[in-house]
C-alpha positions in Angstrom: 140.9 181.6 81.5 137.4 182.9 82.1 136.2 183.1 85.6 133.2 181.0 86.5 130.2 182.5 88.2 128.9 181.1 91.5 126.0 179.5 89.8 128.3 177.8 87.2 130.6 176.6 89.9 127.7 175.1 91.8 126.4 173.4 88.7 129.8 171.9 87.9 130.2 170.7 91.4 126.9 169.0 91.3 127.8 167.3 88.0 131.1 166.1 89.4 129.4 164.7 92.5 127.1 162.7 90.2 123.9 164.3 91.4 123.1 166.5 88.4 120.3 164.1 87.3 118.4 164.3 90.6 118.9 168.1 90.7 117.6 168.5 87.2 114.7 166.1 88.0 113.8 168.1 91.1 113.9 171.4 89.3 111.9 170.1 86.3 114.7 170.7 83.8 114.6 167.1 82.3 112.4 166.1 79.4 110.1 163.1 79.5 112.4 161.2 77.1 115.5 161.9 79.3 113.7 160.6 82.4 112.6 157.4 80.6 116.1 156.8 79.3 117.6 157.2 82.8 115.0 155.0 84.4 115.5 152.3 81.7 119.3 152.4 82.2 118.9 152.1 85.9 116.6 149.1 85.6 118.9 147.4 83.1 121.9 148.0 85.5 119.9 146.7 88.4 119.0 143.4 86.6 122.5 143.0 85.3 124.0 143.2 88.8 121.2 141.0 90.2 122.0 138.3 87.6 125.7 138.5 88.2 125.2 138.2 92.0 122.9 135.2 91.6 125.3 133.5 89.2 128.2 134.2 91.6 126.2 132.7 94.4 125.4 129.6 92.4 129.1 129.1 91.5 130.6 129.9 94.9 128.1 128.1 97.2 129.1 124.5 96.2 132.8 125.3 96.6 132.1 127.0 100.0 130.1 124.0 101.2 132.9 121.6 100.1 135.5 123.6 102.0 133.2 123.9 105.1 132.5 120.2 105.2 136.1 119.2 104.6 137.5 121.5 107.3 134.9 120.7 110.0 136.1 118.9 113.1 134.5 115.3 113.3 133.1 116.0 116.8 130.8 118.8 115.6 129.7 117.4 112.2 126.2 116.6 113.5 125.7 120.1 114.9 123.6 122.0 112.3 123.7 125.3 114.1 126.6 126.5 111.9 125.7 126.6 108.1 128.6 128.5 106.5 131.4 128.6 108.9 132.5 125.5 111.0 132.4 125.8 114.7 135.7 124.0 115.0 138.1 123.3 112.2 140.3 120.2 111.6 142.5 118.9 108.8 141.7 115.3 109.5 139.5 114.7 106.4 142.1 116.3 104.2 144.7 114.0 105.6 142.5 111.0 105.0 141.7 112.1 101.4 145.4 112.6 100.6 146.3 109.2 102.0 147.4 106.3 99.8 144.2 104.4 100.5 142.0 107.1 98.9 143.6 109.6 96.5 147.3 109.0 96.9 147.2 112.7 96.2 150.6 114.0 95.2 151.7 111.1 93.1 148.3 110.8 91.4 148.1 114.5 90.9 151.4 114.7 89.1 150.5 111.7 86.9 147.1 113.2 86.1 148.5 116.7 85.3 151.1 115.2 83.0 148.5 113.0 81.2 146.1 115.8 80.9 148.7 118.2 79.5 149.7 115.6 76.8 146.0 115.1 75.9 145.4 118.9 75.8 148.5 119.4 73.5 147.4 116.7 71.1 143.8 117.8 71.0 144.5 121.5 70.4 147.1 120.6 67.7 144.7 118.3 65.8 141.7 120.7 66.3 143.8 123.7 65.1 145.0 121.9 61.9 141.5 120.7 61.1 140.0 124.1 61.7 142.6 125.8 59.5 142.0 123.2 56.8 138.2 123.7 56.8 138.6 127.5 56.9 141.2 128.0 54.1 141.4 124.9 51.9 138.8 124.6 49.2 138.2 121.0 48.1 135.3 118.8 47.1 133.4 117.5 50.1 134.6 120.3 52.4 131.1 121.1 53.6 130.2 117.5 53.9 133.2 116.7 56.1 132.5 119.7 58.3 128.9 118.5 58.6 130.3 115.3 60.2 132.4 117.5 62.6 129.2 119.3 63.7 127.5 115.9 63.9 130.1 114.9 66.6 128.8 117.8 68.7 125.1 116.9 68.2 125.3 113.1 68.5 125.6 112.0 72.2 128.7 110.1 73.1 126.6 107.1 74.3 125.4 106.5 70.8 128.9 105.6 69.6 130.4 104.1 72.8 130.0 100.5 71.6 131.7 101.2 68.3 134.5 103.0 70.0 135.0 100.2 72.6 135.0 97.6 69.8 137.5 99.6 67.7 140.0 99.8 70.6 139.4 96.3 71.8 140.7 95.1 68.5 142.6 98.2 67.3 144.0 98.0 63.7 145.1 100.5 61.1 143.7 99.6 57.6 144.4 95.9 58.5 148.2 96.5 58.6 148.6 95.4 62.3 146.5 92.3 61.7 148.6 91.5 58.6 151.8 91.6 60.6 150.8 90.1 63.9 147.7 88.1 63.0 145.4 90.1 65.3 144.7 93.6 66.4 145.9 95.4 69.4 143.9 95.4 72.7 144.2 99.0 73.9 141.5 98.7 76.6 143.0 99.7 79.9 145.9 101.6 78.3 146.2 105.4 78.2 147.4 105.2 74.6 143.7 104.9 73.6 143.1 108.4 74.9 146.2 109.7 73.1 145.0 108.3 69.8 141.5 109.8 70.2 142.9 113.2 71.0 145.6 113.2 68.3 143.1 112.2 65.6 140.5 114.8 66.5 138.0 112.6 68.3 138.8 113.5 71.9 136.6 115.1 74.5 134.6 117.9 72.8 137.0 118.0 69.8 134.2 118.8 67.4 133.4 121.9 69.5 137.0 123.0 69.4 137.3 122.6 65.7 134.1 124.7 65.1 135.3 127.4 67.5 138.8 127.6 65.9 137.4 127.5 62.4 135.3 130.6 63.1 138.4 132.3 64.6 140.5 131.5 61.5 137.7 132.9 59.2 137.9 136.2 61.2 141.6 136.6 60.3 142.6 138.6 57.2 143.7 136.3 54.4 146.1 138.8 52.8 148.9 138.0 55.2 148.6 134.3 54.5 148.6 134.9 50.8 151.8 137.0 51.1 153.4 134.1 53.0 152.4 131.7 50.2 153.9 134.1 47.7 157.2 134.1 49.7 157.3 130.3 49.5 155.8 129.3 52.9 153.8 126.0 52.9 150.7 125.0 54.7 152.4 124.0 58.0 154.8 127.0 58.1 151.9 129.4 57.4 149.9 127.8 60.2 152.6 127.8 62.8 154.2 131.1 61.9 151.2 133.3 61.1 147.9 131.7 62.2 148.9 130.4 65.6 150.4 133.8 66.8 147.4 135.6 65.5 145.0 133.3 67.3 146.7 133.2 70.7 143.5 134.2 72.5 141.4 131.5 70.8 144.0 128.8 71.3 144.3 129.7 75.0 140.6 129.5 75.4 140.4 126.1 73.7 143.5 124.9 75.7 141.9 125.8 79.0 138.6 124.1 78.1 140.4 121.1 76.8 142.5 120.8 80.0 139.4 121.2 82.2 137.3 118.6 80.4 140.1 116.1 80.1 141.0 116.6 83.7 137.5 115.9 84.9 136.6 113.3 82.2 134.9 110.2 83.5 133.3 108.9 80.3 136.3 107.8 78.3 138.2 106.7 81.4 135.3 104.5 82.3 134.7 103.3 78.7 138.4 102.2 78.3 138.7 101.0 81.9 141.4 103.5 82.9 140.5 103.6 86.6 144.0 102.4 87.7 145.7 103.4 90.9 147.9 105.8 88.9 145.0 108.1 88.1 143.3 110.6 90.5 140.0 109.0 91.3 137.2 110.9 89.5 134.0 111.8 91.2 132.0 108.7 90.1 134.8 106.4 91.3 135.0 108.2 94.6 131.3 107.9 95.2 131.1 104.3 94.2 134.1 103.2 96.3 134.1 105.7 99.1 132.9 103.2 101.7 135.8 100.8 101.5 138.1 103.8 100.9 137.2 105.4 104.2 137.4 102.1 106.1 140.9 101.4 104.6 142.1 105.0 105.3 140.8 105.0 108.9 142.2 101.7 109.8 145.7 102.4 108.6 146.1 105.0 111.3 144.9 104.4 114.9 144.7 108.1 115.6 142.1 108.5 112.8 140.1 105.5 113.9 139.8 107.0 117.4 138.3 110.2 116.0 136.0 108.9 113.2 133.4 106.2 112.6 133.8 105.1 109.0 130.2 104.0 108.7 128.8 107.3 109.8 127.1 109.2 106.9 128.5 112.5 108.2 132.0 111.1 108.0 131.4 109.8 104.5 130.0 113.1 103.3 132.9 115.1 104.8 135.4 112.7 103.2 133.8 113.0 99.8 133.9 116.8 100.2 137.6 116.7 101.1 138.3 114.5 98.1 136.3 116.7 95.7 137.9 119.8 97.1 141.4 118.4 96.5 140.5 117.4 92.9 139.1 120.8 92.1 141.8 122.9 93.8 144.4 122.6 91.0 141.8 123.9 88.4 141.0 126.9 90.6 144.7 127.8 91.0 145.2 127.4 87.2 142.2 129.6 86.5 143.5 132.4 88.7 146.6 132.7 86.4 144.8 132.5 83.1 141.4 134.0 83.8 142.1 137.4 82.2 143.4 136.0 78.9 140.8 133.3 79.0 137.9 135.8 79.2 139.4 138.0 76.6 139.9 135.1 74.2 136.3 133.8 74.8 134.9 137.3 74.1 136.9 138.1 71.0 137.3 134.7 69.4 135.0 132.9 67.1 133.0 136.0 66.1 134.1 136.3 62.6 133.4 134.2 59.5 130.1 133.0 58.1 
């Protein structure tokens, strides 16, 4: 091993310390192009971190405000001297929000998670089968049918809400139900209407999931599927044995998005009148009924009534914040467990194909 000179050792130490650029700049050893490249990289890095910090602030600030309002003691709500951290904390509003008169939290949460999981499974299954069919099966009208799938993304939901309501108000399958019973089924107010929509590829954002998964299937090598067909595997076996394991990242991404949007959906629950006491109240229902909800919750417990005035806007705002925080909290916990795979799947999926 050759022995380094003192000058070489100093130069190596400077490089290891990350100051070689500034030393070379001071001594005039850098070309104009090298200086421009370093400055450009520094500016890009600065703006990148600035954008990330701003986005993080936009995302975290509402959640922080919800937690701050929900945990503030009722006696100091009107004090605006503290903006980010409450002067005195209290769990009163969380207790009120979890009471049976408002959210009926634990029972409603279990029911909502179960319902959302079923909707997510049906939606991902139907979207996956449709995406695989559009990507691999060649038949007349393939592009036309896929055009209608894209159309479901473009056309706003309000444009077809009357047709959907009428279809489920008098639900029938090719006239068979009416032929047997003499009239269609009234599925308004029944969760089965959501299950039918999700299972048939017309659930919340299903068109987007089909497009996303179709692009992911197109990015897979077709040779493995052809080998499976040669060995005698059919359409379904090839899909579940080869395509699904190969697209685990894409499927996880779609599953998380489907779960999120079904969990927070207010459009279809309002359209089909599913605001029963078995469901966690969504945000619009909370905001429209919060006045009587606070009154009912406060008057069921004398200790609460002594501490809060249900007609006070500060009390109403803090109770809304507590309800919203409790509704969002399961999603935040879920994201902590799946965020790594979710980000990887979103980055790698849907990039292939034409």
